[in-house]
Structure formats: C-alpha cells, structure tokens
C-alpha positions in Angstrom: 2.0 21.2 11.8 4.3 18.6 9.7 2.4 15.8 8.3 4.7 12.8 6.6 2.9 10.6 4.3 4.3 6.8 3.0 2.7 4.1 1.6 2.8 1.0 -0.2 5.4 -0.7 2.2 3.7 -4.2 2.0 4.9 -5.9 5.7 4.8 -10.1 5.9 5.8 -12.4 7.8 9.3 -11.1 7.7 12.1 -12.2 5.5 12.9 -15.8 7.2 10.3 -18.5 7.8 9.8 -20.6 10.7 12.0 -23.8 9.1 14.4 -20.8 8.3 13.7 -20.6 4.5 14.1 -16.9 3.1 10.6 -16.0 2.6 10.0 -14.8 -0.9 6.9 -13.3 -0.2 8.4 -10.9 2.1 8.7 -7.4 0.1 9.6 -4.8 3.2 13.3 -5.7 4.4 13.8 -2.0 6.1 12.8 -2.3 9.9 16.1 -0.7 10.7 15.3 2.2 8.0 11.5 2.6 9.4 12.7 2.7 13.1 15.4 5.4 12.6 12.6 7.5 10.3 10.1 7.4 13.4 13.1 8.3 15.9 14.6 11.1 13.6 11.1 12.8 14.0 10.7 12.3 17.3 13.4 14.2 18.8 16.1 17.2 17.9 14.1 20.2 16.1 11.0 17.7 15.9 10.8 16.7 19.6 8.4 19.9 20.3 6.8 20.1 16.7 3.5 18.5 16.2 4.1 15.4 13.6 1.5 13.6 12.3 2.2 10.5 10.4 0.0 8.8 7.9 0.4 5.3 7.0 -1.5 5.8 3.6 -2.3 2.3 2.5 -0.9 -1.2 1.8 1.6 -1.0 4.7 0.5 -4.8 6.0 0.1 -7.1 3.1 -2.6 -9.0 4.5 -4.0 -10.4 1.6 -0.9 -12.7 1.0 -0.6 -13.9 4.0 -1.3 -18.0 4.2 -3.0 -19.1 7.3 -1.9 -22.5 9.0 -0.1 -22.9 5.0 -3.1 -21.9 3.4 -3.8 -18.9 1.4 -7.7 -18.1 1.3 -10.5 -15.7 -0.1 -12.4 -15.9 2.7 -11.1 -13.3 5.2 -13.2 -12.3 8.3 -11.8 -10.5 11.4 -10.1 -13.9 12.8 -8.5 -14.6 10.0 -7.1 -10.8 9.7 -5.9 -10.4 13.4 -3.9 -14.0 12.5 -2.1 -12.1 10.1 -1.6 -9.2 12.3 0.1 -11.4 14.9 2.3 -13.1 12.3 3.2 -9.6 10.7 4.4 -8.2 14.1 5.9 -11.2 15.1 8.1 -11.1 11.9 9.0 -7.4 12.1 9.4 -6.3 15.6 11.7 -3.4 15.1 9.2 -1.8 13.1 6.3 -2.2 15.3 8.8 -0.9 18.2 10.0 2.7 16.1 5.9 3.2 15.6 5.0 2.6 19.3 7.7 4.7 20.6 7.1 7.3 18.4 3.2 7.6 19.3 4.5 8.1 22.7 6.3 11.3 22.3 3.7 14.0 22.6 2.5 15.7 20.1 2.8 12.7 17.9 0.0 11.6 16.0 -0.4 8.0 13.2 -3.5 7.7 10.9 -3.7 4.6 8.9 -5.5 4.7 5.6 -6.7 1.5 4.2 -5.5 0.4 1.5 -6.5 -2.5 -0.9 -3.6 -4.8 0.1 -4.6 -4.6 4.2 -8.3 -4.0 3.4 -9.0 -6.6 6.3 -8.2 -3.7 8.6 -11.6 -2.4 8.6 -12.4 -4.9 11.1 -13.2 -3.2 14.0 -11.0 -6.8 15.5 -8.1 -5.9 13.6 -8.3 -2.1 14.8 -7.8 -3.1 18.1 -5.4 -5.6 17.4 -3.1 -3.1 16.1 -4.0 -1.2 18.8 -2.6 -2.9 21.3 1.0 -3.7 19.7 1.5 0.1 19.2 -0.6 2.4 21.0 -4.7 3.3 21.8 -3.7 6.6 19.5 -3.4 4.9 16.5 -6.7 6.0 14.0 -7.8 4.1 11.2 -9.5 5.7 8.0 -10.2 5.4 4.2 -9.2 8.9 3.9 -8.3 11.8 5.8 -8.2 15.7 5.4 -5.7 17.3 7.1 -5.7 21.4 7.2 -6.4 21.2 2.9 -3.8 17.9 2.6 -6.6 15.4 0.8 -4.8 11.8 1.7 -6.5 8.4 0.0 -4.7 5.5 -1.0 -6.0 5.7 -4.6 -6.9 2.4 -5.6 -10.4 3.5 -5.5 -10.0 4.5 -9.1 -9.5 1.1 -10.5 -12.3 -1.1 -11.4 -10.5 -3.9 -10.1 -9.2 -2.8 -6.5 -12.2 -1.9 -5.3 -15.9 -2.6 -4.4 -18.8 -0.2 -3.5 -18.6 1.2 -0.1 -22.0 -0.3 1.0 -20.8 -3.6 -0.3 -17.5 -3.7 1.7 -18.1 -6.8 3.4 -20.6 -9.8 2.6 -21.8 -12.5 4.6 -19.9 -16.0 4.7 -19.6 -19.1 5.8 -22.1 -19.6 9.1 -23.3 -15.9 8.5 -20.4 -14.3 10.0 -19.2 -11.4 7.4 -16.3 -11.1 5.5 -14.4 -9.1 3.1 -16.0 -8.6 -0.6 -12.8 -8.5 -2.2 -12.4 -7.0 -5.5 -11.1 -8.8 -8.3 -7.4 -7.4 -8.0 -7.5 -8.6 -4.7 -8.2 -11.9 -5.7 -6.0 -11.9 -8.2 -3.0 -11.4 -5.7 -4.4 -14.2 -3.5 -5.0 -17.1 -5.4 -2.7 -16.4 -7.9 0.5 -14.7 -7.3 1.9 -17.1 -4.5 1.8 -19.5 -7.0 3.6 -17.8 -10.1 6.1 -16.0 -7.4 7.3 -19.5 -6.4 8.8 -19.1 -10.0 9.2 -15.8 -10.5 9.6 -14.0 -6.8 9.5 -10.0 -8.5 6.9 -10.8 -10.9 4.1 -8.5 -9.1 7.2 -5.6 -8.6 8.4 -5.5 -12.4 7.3 -2.1 -14.0 6.1 -1.9 -16.5 4.2 -4.9 -16.2 3.0 -5.1 -19.7 6.9 -5.0 -20.6 7.4 -8.1 -18.7 4.6 -10.0 -19.8 5.8 -9.8 -23.6 9.5 -10.4 -22.6 8.3 -13.3 -21.5 6.5 -14.5 -24.8 9.9 -13.7 -26.1 12.3 -15.0 -24.1 10.8 -17.0 -21.7 8.1 -18.7 -23.3 7.3 -21.6 -20.7 7.0 -19.6 -18.1 4.4 -17.4 -20.2 2.2 -20.5 -21.4 2.2 -21.5 -17.2 1.4 -18.1 -16.6 -1.2 -17.6 -19.2 -2.8 -21.1 -18.3 -2.8 -20.5 -14.2 -4.5 -17.1 -15.2 -7.1 -18.6 -18.0 -7.9 -21.1 -15.5 -8.7 -18.9 -12.6 -11.1 -16.8 -14.8 -12.9 -20.1 -15.8 -13.2 -21.3 -11.9 -14.0 -18.7 -10.7 -17.6 -18.6 -12.0 -18.3 -20.7 -9.8 -16.8 -20.4 -6.7 -19.7 -19.2 -4.2 -17.7 -16.0 -3.1 -15.9 -14.6 -6.2 -19.2 -15.1 -8.4 -20.9 -12.2 -7.7 -17.6 -9.9 -8.6 -17.5 -11.5 -11.9 -18.5 -10.5 -15.5 -17.1 -10.6 -18.5 -16.6 -6.6 -18.5 -14.4 -7.0 -15.4 -12.7 -9.8 -16.7 -11.4 -7.3 -19.5 -10.9 -4.9 -17.1 -8.4 -6.9 -14.7 -6.9 -8.1 -18.1 -6.1 -4.6 -19.7 -5.3 -2.9 -16.1 -2.9 -5.6 -15.0 -0.6 -4.4 -17.8 -0.5 -0.5 -17.6 1.1 1.5 -15.3 -1.2 4.4 -13.8 -0.8 7.6 -13.0 -3.4 9.6 -10.8 -2.4 12.9 -11.9 -5.8 13.5 -13.5 -7.5 11.6 -10.5 -6.0 14.4 -8.5 -6.6 18.0 -9.9 -10.6 16.1 -10.3 -10.0 16.0 -6.2 -8.6 19.6 -6.5 -11.2 20.8 -8.7 -14.5 19.6 -6.9 -13.1 20.7 -3.6 -11.4 24.2 -3.6 -10.6 24.2 0.1 -8.1 21.3 -0.8 -4.3 22.5 -1.7 -2.5 19.3 -1.9 -3.3 15.9 -2.9 -1.5 12.8 -1.8 -2.1 9.0 -2.5 -0.1 5.9 -3.2 -0.9 2.5 -4.5 1.2 3.0 -8.1 4.4 2.6 -6.6 5.3 5.7 -8.7 6.8 8.3 -7.1 5.5 11.5 -8.9 4.7 14.9 -8.5 2.9 17.9 -10.2 2.3 21.2 -10.0 -1.3 22.8 -10.7 -2.8 26.6 -11.0 -3.3 28.5 -8.0 -0.5 26.7 -6.1 -2.2 23.5 -6.0 -0.2 20.0 -5.5 -0.6 16.3 -6.5 2.1 13.9 -4.8 2.4 10.3 -4.8 4.9 8.8 -2.2 6.1 5.1 -3.6 7.0 2.5 -2.3 9.9 1.5 0.0 10.2 -2.2 -1.9 12.7 -3.0 -4.9 11.2 -2.6 -8.5 12.6 -3.7 -10.9 12.4 -2.0 -14.3 12.7 -3.0 -17.7 12.1 0.9 -19.4 15.3 1.3 -21.4 16.5 4.2 -19.5 15.9 1.9 -16.0 17.2 -1.5 -16.7 17.9 -2.3 -13.0 16.1 -2.7 -9.7 15.6 0.1 -8.0 14.9 0.8 -3.8 14.0 4.6 -2.9 12.6 5.5 0.3 10.5 8.3 -0.8 8.0 9.8 1.5 6.1 13.0 1.3 7.1 16.2 4.3 4.5 18.7 4.3 4.2 21.6 6.7 0.9 23.5 7.2 -0.7 26.4 9.3 -2.9 24.8 11.1 -5.1 28.1 11.4 -5.4 29.3 8.2 -5.3 25.5 6.8 -3.0 26.7 4.1 0.3 25.1 3.2 3.9 26.6 4.0 5.8 23.9 2.4 6.1 20.4 0.4 8.5 18.3 -0.5 9.0 15.1 -1.7 12.0 13.4 0.4 14.3 10.6 0.2 14.8 9.1 3.2 18.6 7.9 4.3 19.3 7.6 7.4 20.4 8.7 10.5 23.9 9.9 9.3 22.4 12.4 6.4 18.4 11.8 7.5 17.4 12.8 3.6 17.5 14.4 0.9 14.6 16.5 -1.0 13.8 15.7 -4.2 11.1 18.3 -5.2 9.7 21.2 -3.4 5.8 22.6 -3.6 7.4 26.3 -2.3 
C-alpha cells in the first residue's frame, strides 16, 4: 500500500471575492497542481495500486472565513457548513480532483482534523464535505496505517489545543459550539485586522525576527500591532465564550509561542518510544519541512506546506513555495516500512523529485 501525506494547504474562499477584489486572506492558489497530483496517483503505474491519501490537517482554513462579512468565534455546525460551501465554491478544481480520485478503485482519502479546520469535527460538516467529494472520505484526529502514525501536531502547543473532553461547549440558545483554543481565537479575532495592512504577517518565518524587524524598521505598524494585541488580551477577559480559556499563564504562553519556530522531532521520538509498533511518524502544522532518522530504522517526517512562506533568515531572504508531501510504501501483512520519501511535486511533465529517502 502507498500512503501519501500532505498538510497545511489553508484553502479559503478563493483568489477573488464576489466584487472582483483580490482576497487577501486566501493562502492557497495551487488548485491545478493539486488536481494534477490526484490525477497522477490515480492512473498509470498507480492505477491498480492501493493508494491512501491522508490530508493531514489545516486543509480548509475554516477559522478565517467570514459569515456575511463578520468573523466570529461562535462557531457551530451551521457556520461551519456555510464556510465549507464558500470554500468549495472558490476552489472547484481542487474538489474535483479529490472527487475523481475517490472514484478510482483502490483509492482512499482520510481527513485528519487540525486547528484551522477544527469545525470538521461536527458531523454536519463531515456530511457536507462528503456531498462534494464522495461518501468514502473518512475523518479523524489521528490515524495509524500499518505502523505509520499520522497526526496534525497542534496538540503539542498549549495555545492551539483544548482537552478532548472539552472540545465543544454550550453556546447561545443551548447549541453546541467549538471551545476554541487561544491560538485559534487569535487567528479569528486579530489576524484579519493585521493582514489588511500586512497580508503575509502570519506566514513570515521566523515570526520573532519579523516582530523585531518591525520594531526597528516599521515602528508605526509595530505600535499598531502591539495596541491591537494588548487590547484583545484585556478585552478577552470579559467575553463569555473566551474567558474560560483565559489566564495569565496562557497569555504568557501565547506571547512566547507566536514568536518561535516549533520543531517536533522530540515529540515524534516520544511517540516512537511509547509505541514500539510504530515505525514512522508524520506531522504537519509547523509549515517546516523536516526529516529525521532514529535508531532501529524509525523515522519522522513533517510535510511542510504548499503555501508561500516569506523568510527573514539570513540564508533565506526571499519567499519560497515548495509543494512537499510524504510518500510511504508499506507491507500491509507485515505492517513494515518498505520505502519512505519526502517528495517535491513538480507537475505532470516531471511529477516529483525525491528530497530525502528513509530506506
């Protein structure tokens, strides 16, 4: 069986808004490439192969989709379904690719839920997406396929997760809504405001360097950003649906974590140590392509992102877009790893280039 894993596509409402203006909140512009990707693994050498495509979280950017022009942190199943409808309308080619892939015998898709698409936990949201791509798509928070452990990775950051038994909470009129973590609330309530002035603010790596750069070279925006963030931290004390996640310790964690560049190699090592039957761990979330080899032929991959990433590192003073994904071949009977590669998708002419190989 061949397992394909990609993550962090962040589909929004499309490149253009209804009025024809450029959508500054849209991160994904590679619908044709994704369509070709699905098509490539549906035919030719892969037509008769069992291929399992895992969409490893943050595929849909549900938390940055406005409802009638308003960004809300009161997210129920109805709001989520409307967001899905808007995203599908803005990316018809993307979902056509998924739909065609699922129709081919031996092809399967699993959607792992991340922090930007936490609303996919609603049953109604899952039913909505199935109507667009097919009933066969499955949903989960993590999946183990023949010794390959796949999860998005956001649960390792205090600002991006809530306890599983508190995933939902009672909202207005007794309807269940998402109990959103601090990082998600930050994205909903602050990023749309900040991105109007600096569209790439949430993409710059490392973010801490960008904040320092603003202090020295863009001080007016630094003051505006600081004012917006501090005002939000204060006002959130009094919001009925936010304050339960609000405390001084969490605030310090936010201020620290939004300026660092997380790597999950140690987390993957811990998973491998606790679960001897697992030979490969795959995560996303960090937007950083990563590959590590551990003793006893065990591996960790991070798939990175297909979004453009502006860099402020001395060695990478330019924006980069890399269409990375992980391709793993396993023996289903022995639950063992045959090959594992980090690939760079290039298109139908020369489909991909192997960046690293695990075997």
